[in-house]
C-alpha positions, 0 to 999 in steps of 0.5 A: 459275222460272230460266231460264223464257221471258217470258211476256206478254199480249196484248189485241186490240180490233176497231173499224168492224165493219160488223154484229154478224152471225156470227163473228170469225175471229182468227189469231195468228202468229209465222210470216211464211210462214203469214201470214196463213191460219195453215193450216200453222202448229202453233203459230198461235193461232186463235179464233172469237168472236162478232162482237160480242165486239169484242175478245179476249185472248191469254195466256201468249204468249212474247215476240216478234215476232207478227202478226194477222189477222181475218176477219168471218165474217158467214155463219159458214161459216169462210171469207173469201167472195169475188166475182171474187177481192175479199172479200165479207166484213170483215178487218183486221190488226195495226198497221192496214198499207194494203190494196192488191191482196191481204193484207199481207206479215206484215213489215207487220203485224208487232209486238213482244211484249215486256212483260207487256200488250201491246194491239193495235188492228184496224180492219175493212175491208170492199170488197163 
């Protein structure tokens, strides 16, 4: 189709899971202001998959700049549990930026989707 925006596929693989309990809650966004929560981003793609899935695929993506955030919701309560502000459940981000105090900025997790098939490998982190 002439003039159609190029579309692509993104495969996300998730490693270093602590357990297969619960769900992986995944957010794919192109909006820096709504990363990593994706709460107010109408264009964000969110998915919940069983924690033993270890991978998922996004299809039909327009070419552009994106970032992925993953939460390992081990008790399936639809949120990241914390204790004194410290995450009790796992989390990870595209491009695996260093984890310091708080979530990384969009720029640290941003990657380009520019071809038909794209991949991101996300390493999970657990603090407590």
